[in-house]
C-alpha positions as CSV (number, residue, x, y, z in Angstrom):
1,M,0.0,0.0,0.0
2,A,1.0,3.6,-0.4
3,K,1.5,6.6,1.9
4,V,-1.6,8.9,2.2
5,S,-2.3,12.3,3.7
6,I,-5.6,12.6,5.6
7,G,-7.4,15.9,6.3
8,L,-4.3,18.1,5.7
9,R,-1.4,17.5,3.4
10,G,2.0,17.1,4.9
11,W,1.7,14.3,7.5
12,R,1.7,11.1,5.5
13,F,0.4,7.8,6.9
14,E,1.1,4.2,5.8
15,E,-2.2,3.3,4.2
16,S,-2.2,-0.2,5.6
17,E,-1.8,1.2,9.2
18,V,-4.9,3.4,8.9
19,F,-7.3,1.5,6.6
20,T,-8.3,-2.2,6.3
21,E,-8.1,-4.0,2.9
22,D,-11.9,-3.1,2.5
23,G,-11.1,0.6,2.8
24,D,-12.6,1.0,6.3
25,W,-10.8,2.8,9.1
26,R,-8.9,0.5,11.5
27,P,-9.8,0.9,15.2
28,F,-7.4,3.3,17.0
29,E,-6.2,0.5,19.3
30,G,-5.1,-1.5,16.2
31,M,-2.9,1.4,14.9
32,P,0.7,2.2,16.0
33,D,0.7,4.8,18.8
34,E,2.4,7.5,16.6
35,T,-0.3,7.0,13.9
36,S,-3.2,7.2,16.2
37,E,-1.7,10.3,18.0
38,R,-1.4,12.1,14.7
39,L,-4.9,11.2,13.6
40,V,-6.4,12.5,16.9
41,R,-4.3,15.7,16.6
42,L,-5.5,16.2,13.1
43,R,-9.1,16.5,14.4
44,T,-8.1,19.8,16.0
45,L,-5.7,21.0,13.2
46,V,-8.2,20.8,10.3
47,S,-10.2,23.7,11.8
48,K,-7.2,25.8,12.9
49,P,-6.4,28.9,10.8
50,C,-3.1,29.1,9.0
51,D,-0.3,30.0,11.4
52,C,1.2,32.7,9.1
53,C,-2.2,34.3,8.5
54,F,-2.8,34.3,12.3
55,L,0.6,36.0,12.8
56,V,-0.3,38.6,10.2
57,Y,-3.9,39.4,11.2
58,G,-3.9,38.4,14.9
59,E,-6.6,37.0,17.1
60,E,-9.0,39.9,16.5
61,E,-9.2,39.2,12.8
62,T,-9.2,35.4,12.5
63,E,-12.0,35.6,9.9
64,R,-9.3,37.0,7.5
65,C,-7.1,34.0,8.1
66,R,-7.1,31.4,5.3
67,E,-8.2,27.8,5.9
68,S,-5.3,25.4,6.7
69,A,-4.4,22.9,4.1
70,I,-0.9,21.7,5.1
71,V,0.8,20.5,8.3
72,Y,4.5,20.1,9.0
73,G,6.4,19.1,12.1
74,E,5.6,16.9,15.1
75,P,2.3,16.8,17.0
76,Y,1.8,19.8,19.4
77,S,4.8,21.6,17.8
78,E,3.5,21.6,14.3
79,V,3.2,24.4,11.7
80,V,-0.2,24.6,10.0
81,L,-0.3,26.5,6.7
82,C,-2.6,27.6,4.0
83,E,-1.6,26.9,0.4
84,E,-0.3,30.5,-0.1
85,H,2.1,30.3,2.9
86,E,3.5,26.8,2.3
87,A,6.2,28.3,0.1
88,D,7.3,30.5,3.0
89,F,7.7,27.5,5.2
90,L,9.5,25.4,2.5
91,Y,11.9,28.3,1.8
92,W,12.7,28.7,5.6
93,F,13.1,24.9,5.9
94,R,15.2,24.3,2.7
95,E,17.2,27.6,2.4
96,A,17.2,29.4,5.8
97,G,18.3,26.6,8.1
98,G,14.9,25.3,9.2
99,D,15.9,21.8,8.5
100,A,18.1,21.9,11.7
101,Y,14.8,21.6,13.6
102,V,13.5,18.3,12.1
103,G,11.8,16.3,14.8
104,E,12.4,19.1,17.4
105,D,9.8,20.9,19.5
106,E,11.4,24.2,18.6
107,L,10.4,23.9,14.9
108,Q,7.1,25.7,15.4
109,D,8.6,28.6,17.5
110,E,11.6,29.0,15.2
111,F,9.5,29.2,12.1
112,H,7.1,31.6,13.8
113,E,10.0,33.9,14.8
114,W,11.4,33.9,11.3
115,F,8.1,34.7,9.7
116,A,7.1,37.3,12.4
117,A,10.5,39.1,11.7
118,G,9.2,39.8,8.2
119,E,11.1,37.0,6.4
120,R,9.3,35.5,3.3
121,A,10.1,33.2,0.4
122,P,11.1,35.1,-2.7
123,D,8.5,35.6,-5.3
124,G,8.0,32.5,-7.4
125,Y,9.7,30.2,-5.0
126,G,8.4,26.7,-5.8
127,G,6.3,24.6,-3.4
128,V,5.5,21.0,-3.4
129,E,3.5,19.3,-6.1
130,H,0.6,17.7,-4.3
131,V,-1.7,15.1,-5.9
132,D,-5.3,14.8,-4.6
133,T,-7.0,11.5,-5.5
134,D,-10.6,11.5,-4.7
135,P,-10.6,13.0,-1.2
136,E,-14.4,12.8,-0.9
137,T,-14.5,9.0,-0.8
138,L,-12.8,8.7,2.6
139,P,-14.9,6.8,5.2
140,E,-15.9,8.6,8.4
141,P,-13.0,8.4,10.8
142,P,-13.4,6.4,14.0
143,N,-14.1,8.3,17.3
144,P,-10.9,8.0,19.4
145,N,-13.0,7.9,22.5
146,E,-15.2,4.9,21.4
147,G,-14.0,1.4,22.0
148,D,-11.1,2.4,24.2
149,E,-13.0,2.3,27.5
150,D,-10.9,-0.7,28.7
151,R,-7.6,0.6,27.4
152,Y,-6.9,2.6,30.6
153,R,-8.9,0.5,33.0
154,V,-6.9,-1.0,35.9
155,D,-7.9,-4.2,37.7
156,L,-6.9,-3.4,41.3
157,R,-6.6,-7.1,42.1
158,E,-4.1,-7.6,39.3
159,A,-2.3,-4.4,40.2
160,M,-1.9,-5.3,43.8
161,D,-1.3,-9.0,43.2
162,P,0.4,-9.4,39.8
163,A,1.6,-12.9,40.5
164,G,-2.0,-14.0,41.0
165,D,-1.6,-15.7,44.3
166,D,-4.7,-14.5,46.2
167,D,-3.3,-15.4,49.6
168,E,-1.4,-12.1,49.7
169,G,-3.7,-9.9,47.5
170,L,-6.7,-7.8,48.3
171,D,-10.0,-9.5,49.0
172,E,-13.5,-8.2,48.2
173,E,-13.8,-6.5,51.7
174,D,-10.4,-4.7,51.1
175,L,-11.6,-3.5,47.8
176,A,-14.8,-2.1,49.2
177,D,-13.0,-0.2,51.9
178,L,-10.3,1.2,49.6
179,D,-10.2,5.0,49.7
180,L,-8.9,6.4,46.5
181,S,-9.4,10.1,47.5
182,A,-6.3,12.1,48.0
183,D,-5.6,14.7,50.7
184,Y,-2.9,17.1,49.7
185,P,-1.0,19.2,52.2
186,S,-1.9,22.9,52.2
187,S,0.7,25.6,52.6
């Protein structure tokens, strides 16, 4: 299978990690952690305005910001861009030293500082040739909160007695009397 972008271009996913052979979404618990983390983050990013437009117009004029189309960087330190500002990011990354921040949390801050200082790609600087193949046929993504109820559930008997020898573990009465509230010291 091929690599695909979902929602925004830039982050590419191994198709076989995201979709079944029938073209349906895989459950999040069946995906590698990095893949599911990026997909969950994309839910927020698709409605976020372009970072560059936001830096130009500010919070008071977000309606003037263009819709995001591209994402680069790592989750929670990513740069989200409209098509017009992608060339600025690519120029910064390729020509102005931005590649030094690959995989680093500083990527977003360093690009924002460069852009806010008035730096831009020269007129006519080439971007990336993107190929869209029928984006309307994607199935509805799974809800990351459905089906994961047991993922973070802890069995107290198992946690207190991992070897499984009940002689030393908690019994039903101990579990009923267990106080999980916390009292924190006050200053």
